Each structure stands twice: as structure tokens, then as C-alpha cells.
C-alpha positions in Angstrom: 28.6 110.0 6.5 27.6 108.8 10.1 30.7 107.4 12.0 28.9 106.5 15.2 27.5 107.8 18.4 30.8 109.2 19.5 31.8 110.7 16.2 33.2 113.9 17.6 35.4 112.3 20.3 38.9 111.2 19.6 40.3 107.9 20.7 42.5 109.7 23.2 39.5 111.4 24.7 37.7 108.1 25.0 40.7 106.5 26.6 41.0 109.4 29.1 37.3 109.0 30.0 37.8 105.3 30.5 40.8 105.9 32.8 38.9 108.5 34.8 35.9 106.1 35.1 38.2 103.2 36.3 40.1 105.5 38.6 36.8 106.7 40.2 35.6 103.1 40.6 38.9 102.2 42.3 38.6 105.2 44.6 35.0 104.3 45.6 36.1 100.7 46.2 39.0 101.7 48.4 36.8 104.2 50.3 34.1 101.6 50.9 36.7 99.0 52.1 38.4 101.6 54.4 35.0 102.4 55.9 34.8 98.7 56.8 38.3 99.0 58.3 40.0 96.9 55.6 43.6 97.9 56.2 44.7 96.5 52.8 42.9 99.5 51.2 45.7 101.7 52.6 48.4 99.5 51.0 46.6 99.8 47.6 46.2 103.6 47.9 49.8 104.4 48.6 50.7 105.2 45.0 48.4 108.2 45.0 49.2 110.7 47.7 45.7 112.3 47.7 43.9 109.0 47.7 46.2 107.6 50.4 45.3 110.6 52.6 41.6 110.1 52.0 41.8 106.4 52.8 44.0 107.0 55.9 41.5 109.6 57.1 38.6 107.1 56.6 40.5 104.5 58.6 41.2 107.1 61.4 37.5 107.8 61.6 37.0 104.1 62.5 39.5 104.1 65.4 37.6 106.4 67.7 35.1 103.6 68.3 37.7 101.0 69.3 41.1 100.9 71.0 41.8 97.6 69.1 41.3 99.4 65.8 43.8 102.1 66.8 46.3 99.5 67.7 45.6 97.6 64.5 46.1 100.7 62.3 49.3 101.8 64.1 50.7 98.2 63.9 49.8 97.9 60.2 51.6 101.2 59.4 54.5 100.5 61.7 55.2 97.0 60.2 55.2 98.3 56.6 58.3 99.8 55.1 56.2 101.9 52.6 53.2 103.3 54.5 53.3 106.7 56.2 51.3 108.2 59.0 49.7 111.6 59.2 49.8 114.5 61.6 46.3 113.6 62.7 47.2 110.0 63.5 50.4 111.1 65.3 48.4 113.5 67.5 46.0 110.7 68.4 48.9 108.4 69.3 50.4 111.2 71.4 47.2 111.5 73.3 47.2 107.7 73.9 50.8 108.0 75.3 49.7 110.9 77.6 46.8 108.7 78.9 49.0 105.6 79.3 52.7 106.5 79.5 54.7 103.3 79.1 57.6 102.2 76.9 55.4 100.5 74.3 53.2 103.6 73.8 56.3 105.8 73.8 57.9 103.7 71.0 54.7 103.8 69.0 54.3 107.5 69.5 57.8 108.3 68.3 57.5 105.9 65.4 54.2 107.2 64.1 55.2 110.8 64.7 58.3 110.2 62.5 56.3 108.5 59.8 54.0 111.6 59.7 56.9 113.3 57.9 56.4 116.5 59.9 59.4 117.7 61.8 57.3 119.9 64.1 55.0 116.9 65.0 58.1 114.7 65.6 59.5 117.5 67.8 56.4 117.6 69.8 56.6 113.9 70.4 60.2 114.2 71.5 59.4 117.0 74.0 56.5 115.0 75.3 58.7 111.9 75.8 61.5 113.9 77.5 58.9 115.6 79.8 57.4 112.3 80.9 60.8 110.8 81.4 62.0 113.7 83.5 58.8 113.5 85.6 59.7 109.8 86.3 56.7 108.5 84.4 59.0 106.1 82.4 61.0 104.6 85.2 62.2 101.5 83.3 63.8 103.6 80.6 67.3 104.9 80.9 68.4 108.2 79.5 70.6 106.5 77.0 67.8 104.3 75.7 65.5 107.2 75.4 68.0 109.2 73.4 68.8 106.2 71.2 65.1 105.7 70.5 64.5 109.3 69.6 67.6 109.4 67.4 66.7 106.2 65.6 63.2 107.4 64.9 64.5 110.7 63.6 66.0 108.9 60.6 62.5 107.8 59.5 61.5 111.4 58.7 61.5 112.2 55.0 64.5 114.1 53.8 62.2 117.0 53.0 61.0 117.1 56.6 64.6 116.9 57.9 65.7 119.8 55.6 62.9 122.1 56.6 63.3 124.9 59.1 61.6 122.7 61.7 63.9 119.9 60.7 66.9 122.0 61.4 65.5 123.0 64.8 64.7 119.4 65.5 68.3 118.3 64.7 69.6 121.1 67.0 67.3 119.9 69.8 68.4 116.3 69.5 72.0 117.6 69.8 71.1 119.4 73.0 69.3 116.4 74.4 72.4 114.2 73.5 74.5 116.6 75.7 71.9 116.7 78.5 71.1 113.0 78.6 74.6 111.5 78.3 
């Protein structure tokens, strides 16, 4: 007896194929939108870590053509309570700070570095901030405000990053800076 074209497939297999098809369609749609610098694609991708990273990388590729796009991406991530950054984006923002050291860029750099959830990256941003401050390149910023800013951004790191070996070193370094800057 002939049961149909998909006689040898179970209902579960068919449902799985449908889910994979729809998932693939969603991925393609998000990637296309990210290539057009649609920041909402990042919001929609956040439930899937791999997809989120792909979409963030696609958006990062767009920022090299425009300072406005870099600022828009950083602002979008910073204003969200759920979106995270990446090591790559944090390093780009660190370069921006190096090229234009001011309080606004310092704040963005520390914030994005913390949202990258990488204690080593955040540690780099702290050392960069302290170095520029000691050289007098942030004259409007007191030692107390610098320390407060660094400590407040530290708490944005994921608990996994804070518990890592680099996280322990970072916590120790912040303690040293607390003693030096106060």
C-alpha cells in the first residue's frame, strides 16, 4: 500500500526538517539585514550565541566604512540591557580611544570592553585608561572618577569572566589601582 511521497519519514523527522528550514531562513534574513546595517537584527539574534556572533561580526564589517556606524553600533549595544559586545568590537573601540582620548571615548571603551565578557580585554582597557590618565591626556578626569568608572564597569563582566584566572588578576589589579589612585 502506498502511503505517500514521504512514506519512509516519521512525523518527527519532517518536523525537524521544517524547523531546520525555518531556522535557516531566519539566519539568512538576519544576515541580510545586518549587511544592510539593521541593528535590530542583533536584538533578534541574541537568543542564539553562534548566530548572535555572526550577526555582530557582519555589523562590525560595516563600521569600517563609517565612524557614524561605529557610534551607532556602540550606542545600540550600550543602551541595551541584554546585548553583549565582542573582543573584536572592544579592540576597535580601544583604537578609537587611542586616536581620540577623551572622557566620552574612555567611557565607551570601558563599557564595551566589559560587555565583551573577557577579563583580559577589560584589563587591557583599564591599563590603557590608566596610562592615558597618567600621561595627562584626560585632564578633566580626577583619579577618583577614573577609579569609580573602572570599578562600575567591572561589574558588567559576566560572572564566568570574573571567576576566570584573568578575572582574578583583574580584581587584584583594581585593588592595586584603588590603593594608588586614592
